N, CA, C, O and the ligand as a Tripos MOL2 file, in Angstrom:
@<TRIPOS>MOLECULE
protein
  249   247    63     0     0
PROTEIN
NO_CHARGES

@<TRIPOS>ATOM
      1 N          62.0100   50.9430  126.7400 N.3       1 MET1
      2 CA         62.3810   51.5730  125.4730 C.3       1 MET1
      3 C          61.1600   51.7470  124.5870 C.2       1 MET1
      4 O          60.3290   50.8500  124.4460 O.2       1 MET1
      5 N          61.0820   52.8940  124.0160 N.am      2 VAL2
      6 CA         59.9760   53.1570  123.0940 C.3       2 VAL2
      7 C          60.4780   52.9590  121.6710 C.2       2 VAL2
      8 O          61.3940   53.6480  121.2220 O.2       2 VAL2
      9 N          59.8760   52.0210  120.9760 N.am      3 PRO3
     10 CA         60.3200   51.7950  119.5950 C.3       3 PRO3
     11 C          59.9820   52.9860  118.7070 C.2       3 PRO3
     12 O          58.9630   53.6550  118.8850 O.2       3 PRO3
     13 N          60.8520   53.2230  117.7660 N.am      4 LYS4
     14 CA         60.5970   54.3350  116.8470 C.3       4 LYS4
     15 C          59.6600   53.8670  115.7480 C.2       4 LYS4
     16 O          59.9720   52.9680  114.9670 O.2       4 LYS4
     17 N          58.5170   54.5010  115.7170 N.am      5 THR5
     18 CA         57.5570   54.1610  114.6840 C.3       5 THR5
     19 C          57.0520   55.4350  114.0370 C.2       5 THR5
     20 O          57.2100   56.5250  114.5870 O.2       5 THR5
     21 N          56.4700   55.3020  112.9150 N.am      6 SER6
     22 CA         55.9360   56.4680  112.2270 C.3       6 SER6
     23 C          54.6940   56.9560  112.9540 C.2       6 SER6
     24 O          54.0600   56.1910  113.6820 O.2       6 SER6
     25 N          54.3380   58.2270  112.7650 N.am      7 PRO7
     26 CA         53.1130   58.7490  113.3940 C.3       7 PRO7
     27 C          51.9050   57.9100  113.0290 C.2       7 PRO7
     28 O          51.0140   57.6910  113.8490 O.2       7 PRO7
     29 N          51.8850   57.4510  111.8090 N.am      8 PHE8
     30 CA         50.7580   56.6390  111.3530 C.3       8 PHE8
     31 C          50.6610   55.3530  112.1490 C.2       8 PHE8
     32 O          49.5780   54.9780  112.5970 O.2       8 PHE8
     33 N          51.7690   54.6840  112.3270 N.am      9 GLU9
     34 CA         51.7880   53.4350  113.0880 C.3       9 GLU9
     35 C          51.3870   53.6680  114.5330 C.2       9 GLU9
     36 O          50.6760   52.8600  115.1310 O.2       9 GLU9
     37 N          51.8420   54.7620  115.0790 N.am     10 ARG10
     38 CA         51.5170   55.0390  116.4740 C.3      10 ARG10
     39 C          50.0270   55.2850  116.6350 C.2      10 ARG10
     40 O          49.4180   54.8160  117.5960 O.2      10 ARG10
     41 N          49.4470   56.0080  115.7110 N.am     11 LEU11
     42 CA         48.0040   56.2400  115.7650 C.3      11 LEU11
     43 C          47.2500   54.9320  115.6440 C.2      11 LEU11
     44 O          46.2840   54.6740  116.3620 O.2      11 LEU11
     45 N          47.7110   54.1250  114.7290 N.am     12 ARG12
     46 CA         47.0890   52.8360  114.4860 C.3      12 ARG12
     47 C          47.0880   51.9890  115.7510 C.2      12 ARG12
     48 O          46.0670   51.4150  116.1310 O.2      12 ARG12
     49 N          48.2310   51.9230  116.3840 N.am     13 GLU13
     50 CA         48.3380   51.1370  117.6040 C.3      13 GLU13
     51 C          47.4380   51.6870  118.6910 C.2      13 GLU13
     52 O          46.8180   50.9360  119.4440 O.2      13 GLU13
     53 N          47.3760   52.9930  118.7640 N.am     14 LYS14
     54 CA         46.5340   53.6300  119.7680 C.3      14 LYS14
     55 C          45.0750   53.2510  119.5510 C.2      14 LYS14
     56 O          44.3480   52.9500  120.4980 O.2      14 LYS14
     57 N          44.6650   53.2710  118.3050 N.am     15 PHE15
     58 CA         43.2780   52.9480  118.0120 C.3      15 PHE15
     59 C          42.9990   51.4750  118.2410 C.2      15 PHE15
     60 O          41.9170   51.1040  118.6970 O.2      15 PHE15
     61 N          43.9540   50.6530  117.9300 N.am     16 GLU16
     62 CA         43.7180   49.2170  118.0940 C.3      16 GLU16
     63 C          43.6900   48.8070  119.5550 C.2      16 GLU16
     64 O          43.1320   47.7710  119.9150 O.2      16 GLU16
     65 N          44.3000   49.6350  120.3890 N.am     17 GLU17
     66 CA         44.2360   49.3550  121.8160 C.3      17 GLU17
     67 C          42.9070   49.8280  122.4030 C.2      17 GLU17
     68 O          42.4560   49.3350  123.4370 O.2      17 GLU17
     69 N          42.3060   50.7710  121.7360 N.am     18 THR18
     70 CA         41.0490   51.3200  122.2090 C.3      18 THR18
     71 C          39.9440   50.2790  122.1030 C.2      18 THR18
     72 O          39.8210   49.5840  121.0940 O.2      18 THR18
     73 N          39.1640   50.1850  123.1300 N.am     19 GLU19
     74 CA         38.0490   49.2460  123.0910 C.3      19 GLU19
     75 C          37.0120   49.7330  122.0990 C.2      19 GLU19
     76 O          36.6390   50.9060  122.0650 O.2      19 GLU19
     77 N          36.5680   48.7910  121.3020 N.am     20 LEU20
     78 CA         35.5870   49.1500  120.2980 C.3      20 LEU20
     79 C          34.1810   48.9880  120.8550 C.2      20 LEU20
     80 O          33.5750   47.9200  120.7660 O.2      20 LEU20
     81 N          33.6920   50.0460  121.4160 N.am     21 ALA21
     82 CA         32.3270   50.0230  121.9230 C.3      21 ALA21
     83 C          31.5420   51.1060  121.2000 C.2      21 ALA21
     84 O          31.9720   52.2540  121.0970 O.2      21 ALA21
     85 N          30.3900   50.7090  120.7080 N.am     22 CYS22
     86 CA         29.5510   51.6420  119.9620 C.3      22 CYS22
     87 C          29.0560   52.7520  120.8840 C.2      22 CYS22
     88 O          28.6080   52.5020  122.0030 O.2      22 CYS22
     89 N          29.1470   53.9780  120.3860 N.am     23 ARG23
     90 CA         28.6980   55.1040  121.2070 C.3      23 ARG23
     91 C          27.1790   55.2350  121.1860 C.2      23 ARG23
     92 O          26.5880   55.9060  122.0330 O.2      23 ARG23
     93 N          26.5680   54.5930  120.2190 N.am     24 GLN24
     94 CA         25.1160   54.6950  120.1000 C.3      24 GLN24
     95 C          24.3920   53.6620  120.9620 C.2      24 GLN24
     96 O          23.4830   54.0010  121.7200 O.2      24 GLN24
     97 N          24.7990   52.4110  120.8380 N.am     25 CYS25
     98 CA         24.0540   51.3480  121.5140 C.3      25 CYS25
     99 C          24.8900   50.6210  122.5600 C.2      25 CYS25
    100 O          24.3710   49.7940  123.3090 O.2      25 CYS25
    101 N          26.1790   50.9300  122.6100 N.am     26 GLY26
    102 CA         27.0270   50.3110  123.6100 C.3      26 GLY26
    103 C          27.5110   48.9200  123.2380 C.2      26 GLY26
    104 O          28.1690   48.2500  124.0340 O.2      26 GLY26
    105 N          27.1840   48.4910  122.0350 N.am     27 TYR27
    106 CA         27.6210   47.1740  121.5740 C.3      27 TYR27
    107 C          29.1340   47.1030  121.5390 C.2      27 TYR27
    108 O          29.8090   48.0170  121.0650 O.2      27 TYR27
    109 N          29.6450   46.0100  122.0450 N.am     28 HIS28
    110 CA         31.0840   45.8300  122.1210 C.3      28 HIS28
    111 C          31.5410   44.9410  120.9720 C.2      28 HIS28
    112 O          31.2310   43.7510  120.9430 O.2      28 HIS28
    113 N          32.2540   45.4980  120.0580 N.am     29 ASP29
    114 CA         32.6820   44.7340  118.8940 C.3      29 ASP29
    115 C          34.0600   44.1340  119.1390 C.2      29 ASP29
    116 O          35.0530   44.8470  119.2840 O.2      29 ASP29
    117 N          34.0940   42.8270  119.1800 N.am     30 THR30
    118 CA         35.3750   42.1740  119.4410 C.3      30 THR30
    119 C          36.0340   41.6940  118.1580 C.2      30 THR30
    120 O          37.2340   41.4170  118.1370 O.2      30 THR30
    121 N          35.2640   41.5970  117.1050 N.am     31 ASP31
    122 CA         35.8090   41.1160  115.8400 C.3      31 ASP31
    123 C          36.2640   42.2480  114.9340 C.2      31 ASP31
    124 O          37.2420   42.1330  114.1950 O.2      31 ASP31
    125 N          35.5330   43.3240  115.0150 N.am     32 GLY32
    126 CA         35.7680   44.4140  114.0770 C.3      32 GLY32
    127 C          37.0370   45.1750  114.3670 C.2      32 GLY32
    128 O          37.7960   44.8490  115.2800 O.2      32 GLY32
    129 N          37.2400   46.1690  113.5870 N.am     33 GLY33
    130 CA         38.3970   47.0230  113.7870 C.3      33 GLY33
    131 C          38.1600   48.3100  113.0520 C.2      33 GLY33
    132 O          37.1280   48.5050  112.4090 O.2      33 GLY33
    133 N          39.1060   49.1600  113.1540 N.am     34 TRP34
    134 CA         38.9850   50.4240  112.4440 C.3      34 TRP34
    135 C          39.3630   50.2300  110.9950 C.2      34 TRP34
    136 O          40.3770   49.6150  110.6630 O.2      34 TRP34
    137 N          38.5230   50.7690  110.1510 N.am     35 ARG35
    138 CA         38.9080   50.7910  108.7540 C.3      35 ARG35
    139 C          39.6860   52.0650  108.5380 C.2      35 ARG35
    140 O          39.2630   53.1410  108.9590 O.2      35 ARG35
    141 N          40.7970   51.9490  107.8980 N.am     36 VAL36
    142 CA         41.6720   53.0950  107.7450 C.3      36 VAL36
    143 C          41.7530   53.5040  106.2890 C.2      36 VAL36
    144 O          42.0640   52.7000  105.4100 O.2      36 VAL36
    145 N          41.4700   54.7580  106.0610 N.am     37 THR37
    146 CA         41.6700   55.2630  104.7130 C.3      37 THR37
    147 C          42.5330   56.5140  104.8020 C.2      37 THR37
    148 O          42.3870   57.3240  105.7170 O.2      37 THR37
    149 N          43.4080   56.6520  103.8630 N.am     38 THR38
    150 CA         44.2760   57.8230  103.8650 C.3      38 THR38
    151 C          44.0370   58.6330  102.6080 C.2      38 THR38
    152 O          43.7640   58.0920  101.5370 O.2      38 THR38
    153 N          44.1450   59.9260  102.7640 N.am     39 SER39
    154 CA         44.0640   60.7830  101.5990 C.3      39 SER39
    155 C          44.9650   61.9710  101.8630 C.2      39 SER39
    156 O          44.6800   62.8130  102.7150 O.2      39 SER39
    157 N          46.0350   62.0220  101.1310 N.am     40 GLY40
    158 CA         47.0030   63.0900  101.3560 C.3      40 GLY40
    159 C          47.6010   62.9710  102.7430 C.2      40 GLY40
    160 O          48.1550   61.9350  103.1080 O.2      40 GLY40
    161 N          47.4830   64.0460  103.5170 N.am     41 SER41
    162 CA         48.0680   64.0380  104.8590 C.3      41 SER41
    163 C          47.0320   63.7080  105.9150 C.2      41 SER41
    164 O          47.2900   63.8350  107.1120 O.2      41 SER41
    165 N          45.8680   63.2870  105.4700 N.am     42 ARG42
    166 CA         44.8170   62.9640  106.4360 C.3      42 ARG42
    167 C          44.5990   61.4630  106.5180 C.2      42 ARG42
    168 O          44.6790   60.7470  105.5200 O.2      42 ARG42
    169 N          44.3240   61.0070  107.7240 N.am     43 VAL43
    170 CA         44.0070   59.6000  107.9250 C.3      43 VAL43
    171 C          42.6300   59.5340  108.5520 C.2      43 VAL43
    172 O          42.3560   60.1820  109.5620 O.2      43 VAL43
    173 N          41.7820   58.7550  107.9470 N.am     44 GLN44
    174 CA         40.4320   58.6470  108.4620 C.3      44 GLN44
    175 C          40.1830   57.2380  108.9780 C.2      44 GLN44
    176 O          40.4170   56.2470  108.2880 O.2      44 GLN44
    177 N          39.7010   57.1830  110.2140 N.am     45 TYR45
    178 CA         39.3770   55.9070  110.8400 C.3      45 TYR45
    179 C          37.8750   55.7730  110.9130 C.2      45 TYR45
    180 O          37.1760   56.6860  111.3510 O.2      45 TYR45
    181 N          37.3900   54.6350  110.4850 N.am     46 GLN46
    182 CA         35.9500   54.4380  110.4820 C.3      46 GLN46
    183 C          35.6070   53.1050  111.1350 C.2      46 GLN46
    184 O          36.1920   52.0650  110.8350 O.2      46 GLN46
    185 N          34.6550   53.1790  112.0220 N.am     47 PHE47
    186 CA         34.1820   51.9760  112.7000 C.3      47 PHE47
    187 C          32.6780   51.8870  112.5000 C.2      47 PHE47
    188 O          31.9390   52.8120  112.8390 O.2      47 PHE47
    189 N          32.2350   50.7700  111.9480 N.am     48 VAL48
    190 CA         30.8150   50.5700  111.7370 C.3      48 VAL48
    191 C          30.3190   49.5210  112.7200 C.2      48 VAL48
    192 O          30.7990   48.3870  112.7310 O.2      48 VAL48
    193 N          29.3540   49.9110  113.5450 N.am     49 CYS49
    194 CA         28.8060   48.9990  114.5330 C.3      49 CYS49
    195 C          28.0430   47.8870  113.8370 C.2      49 CYS49
    196 O          27.2030   48.1480  112.9750 O.2      49 CYS49
    197 N          28.3340   46.6430  114.2100 N.am     50 SER50
    198 CA         27.6420   45.5260  113.5550 C.3      50 SER50
    199 C          26.3000   45.2560  114.2070 C.2      50 SER50
    200 O          25.5700   44.3670  113.7680 O.2      50 SER50
    201 N          25.9610   46.0030  115.2440 N.am     51 SER51
    202 CA         24.6700   45.8300  115.8880 C.3      51 SER51
    203 C          23.6580   46.8520  115.3860 C.2      51 SER51
    204 O          22.5470   46.4850  115.0030 O.2      51 SER51
    205 N          24.0260   48.1240  115.3830 N.am     52 CYS52
    206 CA         23.0590   49.1550  115.0050 C.3      52 CYS52
    207 C          23.5000   49.9460  113.7840 C.2      52 CYS52
    208 O          22.7990   50.8570  113.3430 O.2      52 CYS52
    209 N          24.6580   49.6010  113.2370 N.am     53 SER53
    210 CA         25.1710   50.2380  112.0220 C.3      53 SER53
    211 C          25.5510   51.7020  112.1850 C.2      53 SER53
    212 O          25.7120   52.4290  111.2040 O.2      53 SER53
    213 N          25.6920   52.1200  113.4240 N.am     54 ALA54
    214 CA         26.1760   53.4770  113.6310 C.3      54 ALA54
    215 C          27.6120   53.5740  113.1430 C.2      54 ALA54
    216 O          28.3900   52.6290  113.2720 O.2      54 ALA54
    217 N          27.9460   54.7010  112.5940 N.am     55 VAL55
    218 CA         29.2890   54.8810  112.0730 C.3      55 VAL55
    219 C          30.0350   55.8950  112.9380 C.2      55 VAL55
    220 O          29.5620   57.0030  113.1900 O.2      55 VAL55
    221 N          31.1830   55.4840  113.3700 N.am     56 ASP56
    222 CA         32.0310   56.3540  114.1690 C.3      56 ASP56
    223 C          33.2570   56.6940  113.3310 C.2      56 ASP56
    224 O          34.0190   55.8070  112.9460 O.2      56 ASP56
    225 N          33.4360   57.9410  113.0600 N.am     57 THR57
    226 CA         34.5520   58.3350  112.2100 C.3      57 THR57
    227 C          35.4590   59.3120  112.9440 C.2      57 THR57
    228 O          35.0010   60.2540  113.5910 O.2      57 THR57
    229 N          36.7140   59.0690  112.8290 N.am     58 ARG58
    230 CA         37.6850   59.9990  113.4020 C.3      58 ARG58
    231 C          38.7340   60.3210  112.3700 C.2      58 ARG58
    232 O          39.1720   59.4590  111.6080 O.2      58 ARG58
    233 N          39.1200   61.5480  112.3590 N.am     59 GLU59
    234 CA         40.0740   61.9580  111.3530 C.3      59 GLU59
    235 C          41.3090   62.5550  112.0080 C.2      59 GLU59
    236 O          41.2280   63.3380  112.9540 O.2      59 GLU59
    237 N          42.4190   62.1660  111.4860 N.am     60 MET60
    238 CA         43.6760   62.6490  112.0380 C.3      60 MET60
    239 C          44.4960   63.2940  110.9280 C.2      60 MET60
    240 O          44.3870   62.9460  109.7530 O.2      60 MET60
    241 N          45.3030   64.2290  111.3440 N.am     61 ARG61
    242 CA         46.2540   64.7900  110.3950 C.3      61 ARG61
    243 C          47.6430   64.3110  110.7570 C.2      61 ARG61
    244 O          48.0340   64.3000  111.9250 O.2      61 ARG61
    245 N          48.3640   63.9240  109.7540 N.am     62 LEU62
    246 CA         49.7270   63.4580  110.0300 C.3      62 LEU62
    247 C          50.6340   64.6520  110.1930 C.2      62 LEU62
    248 O          51.8310   64.4900  110.4320 O.2      62 LEU62
    249 ZN         25.7490   50.2600  117.8600 Zn       63 ZN63
@<TRIPOS>BOND
     1     1     2 1
     2     2     3 1
     3     3     4 2
     4     3     5 am
     5     5     6 1
     6     6     7 1
     7     7     8 2
     8     7     9 am
     9     9    10 1
    10    10    11 1
    11    11    12 2
    12    11    13 am
    13    13    14 1
    14    14    15 1
    15    15    16 2
    16    15    17 am
    17    17    18 1
    18    18    19 1
    19    19    20 2
    20    19    21 am
    21    21    22 1
    22    22    23 1
    23    23    24 2
    24    23    25 am
    25    25    26 1
    26    26    27 1
    27    27    28 2
    28    27    29 am
    29    29    30 1
    30    30    31 1
    31    31    32 2
    32    31    33 am
    33    33    34 1
    34    34    35 1
    35    35    36 2
    36    35    37 am
    37    37    38 1
    38    38    39 1
    39    39    40 2
    40    39    41 am
    41    41    42 1
    42    42    43 1
    43    43    44 2
    44    43    45 am
    45    45    46 1
    46    46    47 1
    47    47    48 2
    48    47    49 am
    49    49    50 1
    50    50    51 1
    51    51    52 2
    52    51    53 am
    53    53    54 1
    54    54    55 1
    55    55    56 2
    56    55    57 am
    57    57    58 1
    58    58    59 1
    59    59    60 2
    60    59    61 am
    61    61    62 1
    62    62    63 1
    63    63    64 2
    64    63    65 am
    65    65    66 1
    66    66    67 1
    67    67    68 2
    68    67    69 am
    69    69    70 1
    70    70    71 1
    71    71    72 2
    72    71    73 am
    73    73    74 1
    74    74    75 1
    75    75    76 2
    76    75    77 am
    77    77    78 1
    78    78    79 1
    79    79    80 2
    80    79    81 am
    81    81    82 1
    82    82    83 1
    83    83    84 2
    84    83    85 am
    85    85    86 1
    86    86    87 1
    87    87    88 2
    88    87    89 am
    89    89    90 1
    90    90    91 1
    91    91    92 2
    92    91    93 am
    93    93    94 1
    94    94    95 1
    95    95    96 2
    96    95    97 am
    97    97    98 1
    98    98    99 1
    99    99   100 2
   100    99   101 am
   101   101   102 1
   102   102   103 1
   103   103   104 2
   104   103   105 am
   105   105   106 1
   106   106   107 1
   107   107   108 2
   108   107   109 am
   109   109   110 1
   110   110   111 1
   111   111   112 2
   112   111   113 am
   113   113   114 1
   114   114   115 1
   115   115   116 2
   116   115   117 am
   117   117   118 1
   118   118   119 1
   119   119   120 2
   120   119   121 am
   121   121   122 1
   122   122   123 1
   123   123   124 2
   124   123   125 am
   125   125   126 1
   126   126   127 1
   127   127   128 2
   128   127   129 am
   129   129   130 1
   130   130   131 1
   131   131   132 2
   132   131   133 am
   133   133   134 1
   134   134   135 1
   135   135   136 2
   136   135   137 am
   137   137   138 1
   138   138   139 1
   139   139   140 2
   140   139   141 am
   141   141   142 1
   142   142   143 1
   143   143   144 2
   144   143   145 am
   145   145   146 1
   146   146   147 1
   147   147   148 2
   148   147   149 am
   149   149   150 1
   150   150   151 1
   151   151   152 2
   152   151   153 am
   153   153   154 1
   154   154   155 1
   155   155   156 2
   156   155   157 am
   157   157   158 1
   158   158   159 1
   159   159   160 2
   160   159   161 am
   161   161   162 1
   162   162   163 1
   163   163   164 2
   164   163   165 am
   165   165   166 1
   166   166   167 1
   167   167   168 2
   168   167   169 am
   169   169   170 1
   170   170   171 1
   171   171   172 2
   172   171   173 am
   173   173   174 1
   174   174   175 1
   175   175   176 2
   176   175   177 am
   177   177   178 1
   178   178   179 1
   179   179   180 2
   180   179   181 am
   181   181   182 1
   182   182   183 1
   183   183   184 2
   184   183   185 am
   185   185   186 1
   186   186   187 1
   187   187   188 2
   188   187   189 am
   189   189   190 1
   190   190   191 1
   191   191   192 2
   192   191   193 am
   193   193   194 1
   194   194   195 1
   195   195   196 2
   196   195   197 am
   197   197   198 1
   198   198   199 1
   199   199   200 2
   200   199   201 am
   201   201   202 1
   202   202   203 1
   203   203   204 2
   204   203   205 am
   205   205   206 1
   206   206   207 1
   207   207   208 2
   208   207   209 am
   209   209   210 1
   210   210   211 1
   211   211   212 2
   212   211   213 am
   213   213   214 1
   214   214   215 1
   215   215   216 2
   216   215   217 am
   217   217   218 1
   218   218   219 1
   219   219   220 2
   220   219   221 am
   221   221   222 1
   222   222   223 1
   223   223   224 2
   224   223   225 am
   225   225   226 1
   226   226   227 1
   227   227   228 2
   228   227   229 am
   229   229   230 1
   230   230   231 1
   231   231   232 2
   232   231   233 am
   233   233   234 1
   234   234   235 1
   235   235   236 2
   236   235   237 am
   237   237   238 1
   238   238   239 1
   239   239   240 2
   240   239   241 am
   241   241   242 1
   242   242   243 1
   243   243   244 2
   244   243   245 am
   245   245   246 1
   246   246   247 1
   247   247   248 2
@<TRIPOS>SUBSTRUCTURE
     1 MET1         2 RESIDUE 1 A MET
     2 VAL2         6 RESIDUE 1 A VAL
     3 PRO3        10 RESIDUE 1 A PRO
     4 LYS4        14 RESIDUE 1 A LYS
     5 THR5        18 RESIDUE 1 A THR
     6 SER6        22 RESIDUE 1 A SER
     7 PRO7        26 RESIDUE 1 A PRO
     8 PHE8        30 RESIDUE 1 A PHE
     9 GLU9        34 RESIDUE 1 A GLU
    10 ARG10       38 RESIDUE 1 A ARG
    11 LEU11       42 RESIDUE 1 A LEU
    12 ARG12       46 RESIDUE 1 A ARG
    13 GLU13       50 RESIDUE 1 A GLU
    14 LYS14       54 RESIDUE 1 A LYS
    15 PHE15       58 RESIDUE 1 A PHE
    16 GLU16       62 RESIDUE 1 A GLU
    17 GLU17       66 RESIDUE 1 A GLU
    18 THR18       70 RESIDUE 1 A THR
    19 GLU19       74 RESIDUE 1 A GLU
    20 LEU20       78 RESIDUE 1 A LEU
    21 ALA21       82 RESIDUE 1 A ALA
    22 CYS22       86 RESIDUE 1 A CYS
    23 ARG23       90 RESIDUE 1 A ARG
    24 GLN24       94 RESIDUE 1 A GLN
    25 CYS25       98 RESIDUE 1 A CYS
    26 GLY26      102 RESIDUE 1 A GLY
    27 TYR27      106 RESIDUE 1 A TYR
    28 HIS28      110 RESIDUE 1 A HIS
    29 ASP29      114 RESIDUE 1 A ASP
    30 THR30      118 RESIDUE 1 A THR
    31 ASP31      122 RESIDUE 1 A ASP
    32 GLY32      126 RESIDUE 1 A GLY
    33 GLY33      130 RESIDUE 1 A GLY
    34 TRP34      134 RESIDUE 1 A TRP
    35 ARG35      138 RESIDUE 1 A ARG
    36 VAL36      142 RESIDUE 1 A VAL
    37 THR37      146 RESIDUE 1 A THR
    38 THR38      150 RESIDUE 1 A THR
    39 SER39      154 RESIDUE 1 A SER
    40 GLY40      158 RESIDUE 1 A GLY
    41 SER41      162 RESIDUE 1 A SER
    42 ARG42      166 RESIDUE 1 A ARG
    43 VAL43      170 RESIDUE 1 A VAL
    44 GLN44      174 RESIDUE 1 A GLN
    45 TYR45      178 RESIDUE 1 A TYR
    46 GLN46      182 RESIDUE 1 A GLN
    47 PHE47      186 RESIDUE 1 A PHE
    48 VAL48      190 RESIDUE 1 A VAL
    49 CYS49      194 RESIDUE 1 A CYS
    50 SER50      198 RESIDUE 1 A SER
    51 SER51      202 RESIDUE 1 A SER
    52 CYS52      206 RESIDUE 1 A CYS
    53 SER53      210 RESIDUE 1 A SER
    54 ALA54      214 RESIDUE 1 A ALA
    55 VAL55      218 RESIDUE 1 A VAL
    56 ASP56      222 RESIDUE 1 A ASP
    57 THR57      226 RESIDUE 1 A THR
    58 ARG58      230 RESIDUE 1 A ARG
    59 GLU59      234 RESIDUE 1 A GLU
    60 MET60      238 RESIDUE 1 A MET
    61 ARG61      242 RESIDUE 1 A ARG
    62 LEU62      246 RESIDUE 1 A LEU
    63 ZN63       249 GROUP 0 **** ****
């Protein structure tokens, strides 16, 4: 059974299942997570690498 969740929750879960590996240096962040900011109908996910400070940003529309 697939639980009924909001699109936002589903995106969140999808991102949290994703392995957090920096695209720049390959550092694997096990402590960090996506920072989520919302503005209107857009959701922005931001991950800052704690090794090289590269920022990975993804934006979704609800
Ligand atoms: Zn990095």
